[in-house]
C-alpha positions in Angstrom: -133.1 78.6 -90.5 -134.7 75.4 -91.8 -136.7 73.4 -89.3 -136.5 69.6 -89.7 -137.4 66.9 -87.2 -134.5 66.4 -84.8 -132.1 68.8 -86.5 -130.2 71.6 -84.6 -132.9 74.2 -85.1 -135.6 71.8 -83.9 -133.9 71.2 -80.6 -132.8 74.8 -80.3 -136.4 76.1 -80.3 -137.5 73.4 -77.8 -134.7 74.6 -75.5 -135.7 78.3 -76.0 -139.3 77.6 -75.1 -138.4 75.4 -72.1 -135.9 78.0 -71.0 -138.4 80.8 -71.3 -140.9 78.9 -69.2 -138.4 78.0 -66.5 -137.0 81.5 -66.4 -140.4 83.1 -66.1 -141.3 80.7 -63.3 -138.2 81.6 -61.2 -138.7 85.3 -62.0 -142.3 85.3 -60.8 -142.3 82.6 -58.1 -141.7 85.0 -55.2 -143.8 87.8 -56.6 -147.3 88.8 -55.5 -150.3 87.2 -57.2 -151.2 90.6 -58.7 -147.7 90.9 -60.3 -148.0 87.3 -61.6 -151.4 88.0 -63.2 -150.2 91.3 -64.8 -147.1 89.7 -66.3 -149.0 86.6 -67.7 -151.9 88.7 -69.0 -149.5 91.1 -70.7 -147.8 88.1 -72.4 -151.2 86.9 -73.6 -152.1 90.4 -75.0 -148.7 90.5 -76.7 -149.6 87.3 -78.5 -152.8 88.9 -79.9 -150.8 91.9 -81.1 -148.2 89.6 -82.7 -151.0 87.7 -84.4 -152.0 90.8 -86.3 -148.4 92.1 -86.8 -147.7 89.0 -88.9 -149.4 90.8 -91.8 -146.2 92.8 -92.1 -144.0 89.7 -92.8 -143.8 87.0 -95.5 -145.7 85.0 -96.5 -148.6 87.1 -95.5 -147.2 90.5 -96.7 -146.4 88.9 -100.1 -149.6 86.9 -100.5 -152.8 88.8 -100.2 -154.9 85.6 -100.3 -152.9 84.1 -97.5 -153.2 87.3 -95.5 -157.0 87.5 -95.8 -157.4 83.9 -94.8 -154.9 83.7 -92.0 -155.5 87.0 -90.2 -158.8 85.6 -88.8 -158.9 83.2 -85.9 -159.4 80.1 -88.0 -157.8 77.2 -86.1 -157.6 76.0 -82.5 -154.3 77.7 -81.7 -155.3 81.0 -83.3 -158.7 80.9 -81.5 -156.9 80.2 -78.2 -154.6 83.2 -78.9 -157.7 85.4 -79.2 -159.6 84.0 -76.2 -157.0 83.0 -73.6 -156.8 86.6 -72.2 -160.6 86.5 -71.6 -160.4 83.1 -69.9 -157.4 84.1 -67.8 -159.2 87.1 -66.3 -162.5 85.3 -65.9 -163.6 83.7 -62.6 -164.4 80.4 -64.4 -162.5 77.4 -63.2 -163.8 75.4 -66.1 -162.4 77.8 -68.8 -159.1 78.1 -66.9 -159.0 74.3 -66.9 -159.5 74.4 -70.7 -156.6 76.9 -71.0 -154.4 74.4 -69.1 -155.3 71.3 -71.0 -155.5 72.8 -74.5 -152.4 75.0 -73.9 -150.5 71.9 -72.9 -151.8 69.8 -75.7 -152.0 72.4 -78.5 -148.9 74.4 -77.6 -146.9 71.5 -76.5 -147.6 69.3 -79.6 -146.9 72.3 -81.9 -143.5 72.8 -80.4 -142.7 69.1 -80.5 -144.1 68.6 -84.0 -144.0 72.0 -85.7 -146.0 71.2 -88.8 -146.0 74.8 -90.2 -142.2 75.3 -90.1 -141.7 71.8 -91.4 -143.9 72.4 -94.4 -142.4 75.8 -95.3 -141.7 75.9 -99.1 -139.5 79.0 -98.8 -138.0 78.9 -95.3 -135.1 81.2 -95.9 -137.5 84.1 -96.7 -139.9 83.2 -94.0 -137.6 83.1 -91.0 -139.6 85.7 -89.1 -142.8 83.6 -89.5 -141.0 80.6 -88.0 -139.9 82.7 -85.1 -143.5 84.0 -84.7 -144.8 80.4 -84.8 -142.6 79.4 -81.9 -143.4 82.5 -79.9 -147.1 82.0 -80.3 -147.2 78.4 -79.5 -144.6 78.8 -76.7 -147.0 81.4 -75.1 -149.9 79.0 -75.5 -147.9 76.4 -73.6 -146.0 78.5 -71.0 -148.8 80.8 -69.7 -151.3 78.1 -68.8 -148.5 76.0 -67.2 -147.3 78.9 -65.2 -150.9 79.8 -64.2 -151.0 76.5 -62.4 -147.4 76.2 -61.3 -147.6 79.7 -59.7 -150.8 78.7 -58.0 -153.0 81.2 -59.7 -155.3 78.3 -60.6 -155.9 74.8 -59.2 -156.6 71.9 -61.5 -159.3 69.5 -60.4 -159.8 66.0 -61.9 -163.5 66.4 -61.1 -163.9 69.0 -63.9 -162.4 67.0 -66.8 -165.9 66.3 -68.1 -166.2 70.0 -69.1 -163.1 70.1 -71.3 -164.6 68.5 -74.5 -167.6 70.8 -74.2 -165.3 73.9 -74.0 -163.4 72.7 -77.0 -166.6 72.3 -79.0 -167.6 75.8 -78.1 -164.3 77.1 -79.4 -164.9 75.0 -82.6 -168.1 77.0 -83.1 -166.1 80.2 -82.7 -163.7 79.0 -85.4 -166.6 77.9 -87.6 -168.2 81.4 -87.3 -164.8 83.0 -88.2 -164.6 80.9 -91.4 -168.3 81.5 -92.4 -167.7 85.3 -91.9 -164.6 85.0 -94.1 -166.6 83.3 -96.8 -169.6 85.7 -96.6 -167.2 88.7 -96.9 -165.5 87.1 -99.8 -162.0 86.7 -98.3 -162.1 82.9 -99.0 -164.3 80.4 -100.7 -165.2 78.2 -97.8 -166.7 75.1 -99.6 -166.9 76.2 -103.2 -169.5 74.7 -105.6 -168.8 71.1 -104.3 -170.7 70.4 -101.2 -168.4 67.5 -100.5 -165.3 69.6 -100.6 -163.8 70.5 -97.2 -162.3 73.7 -98.5 -159.5 76.0 -97.2 -158.2 75.9 -93.7 -159.5 72.7 -92.1 -156.8 72.2 -89.6 -159.4 71.9 -86.8 -161.4 69.3 -88.8 -164.6 71.3 -88.4 -165.7 70.4 -92.0 -164.6 66.8 -91.8 -161.4 64.7 -91.8 -158.8 65.5 -94.5 -155.6 63.7 -93.3 -154.4 60.7 -91.3 -155.1 62.3 -87.9 -158.6 63.4 -89.1 -159.4 59.9 -90.3 -158.2 58.4 -87.0 -160.6 60.7 -85.2 -163.4 59.7 -87.6 -163.2 56.2 -86.3 -165.0 57.4 -83.2 -167.7 59.3 -85.1 -171.1 57.6 -85.4 -172.0 56.6 -89.0 -175.1 58.8 -88.8 -172.9 61.9 -88.9 -170.9 60.8 -91.9 -173.6 60.8 -94.5 -176.3 63.0 -95.8 -179.6 62.0 -94.3 -182.1 63.5 -96.8 -182.2 65.3 -100.1 -180.9 64.7 -103.6 -177.6 63.2 -102.3 -179.1 61.2 -99.4 -176.8 58.4 -98.3 -173.6 59.9 -99.8 -170.6 60.5 -97.6 -170.5 64.0 -96.2 -169.5 64.7 -92.6 -171.9 66.9 -90.7 -169.9 70.1 -90.1 -168.9 70.4 -86.4 -171.5 67.8 -85.3 -169.3 64.9 -86.4 -166.7 66.0 -83.8 -169.0 65.9 -80.7 -168.7 62.2 -79.9 -165.0 61.9 -80.7 -164.3 65.0 -78.6 -165.8 63.3 -75.5 -164.4 59.9 -76.2 -160.8 61.0 -76.9 -160.3 64.2 -75.0 -161.9 63.2 -71.7 -159.5 60.3 -70.9 -156.5 62.4 -72.0 -157.5 65.3 -69.8 -158.1 62.8 -66.9 -154.7 61.4 -67.2 -153.1 64.8 -67.1 -155.3 65.8 -64.2 -154.4 62.5 -62.4 -150.8 63.7 -62.4 -151.4 67.4 -61.5 -154.2 66.7 -59.0 -152.7 63.4 -57.7 -153.0 64.2 -54.0 -156.7 64.9 -54.2 -157.4 61.9 -56.5 -155.4 59.6 -54.1 -157.4 60.9 -51.1 -160.8 60.5 -52.9 -159.9 57.0 -54.0 -158.9 56.0 -50.5 -162.2 57.4 -49.3 -164.1 55.3 -51.9 -162.2 52.2 -51.0 -163.0 52.7 -47.3 -166.7 53.2 -48.0 -166.8 50.1 -50.1 -164.9 48.1 -47.5 -167.4 49.2 -44.8 -170.4 48.3 -46.9 -169.0 44.9 -47.7 -168.5 44.2 -44.0 -172.1 44.9 -43.2 
């Protein structure tokens, strides 16, 4: 099973993920809220179990270095796998909003543009990992969508301001995971070169290292792209994590608002009508 853009397997897995989501919706739609929550939470816990079970399959079972580095929650999707159950059972509307937006963006984009399967160097021996990839990212997409579709949570466009902040908190969680890995000795995080991004930078915490990263860097203030003091003052080195703060708000906020405008359209339309009425009344005075 070799995944390539727009080949048979590519479309098959999109169909499987879509079918699973639709099937679960109709299966749970007429059930009680308690049943809906139990089923969705069970799926989220299954994702955590599956995350650790991957150590039993290639490439992790055949590459100890890959196993030690990837078994931690070291990128956005892995961190979401770990933390979504906590967010789901919490009473926080803000964190559940984060689940929805990042599940839709992270899980959805991963299914539509499956980078890991596309880059497999030995796909015939790593079929189980490809299946795991789609199960994990399918769960990240389906559960938050069903949480909203089944009316277990209501999205509000008024809370989009909090989404970038939530993402940055998750970035700190990932950063801590990577630092712990380095301190334990599982991976060399930055090596001897302070300008080297190091292993596993898919969340761009340590700086941009590909086309998408450099696009994001366009929104980063120059202050956070160079060393301010010391022996190498003035040389380019992105401030870890800090460099993402401004881009997170400038890029994610409008994207989240556009999604919210669709999901929360009735409330947005009502509020806009109210604002227009107030403005009209004031202009007439």
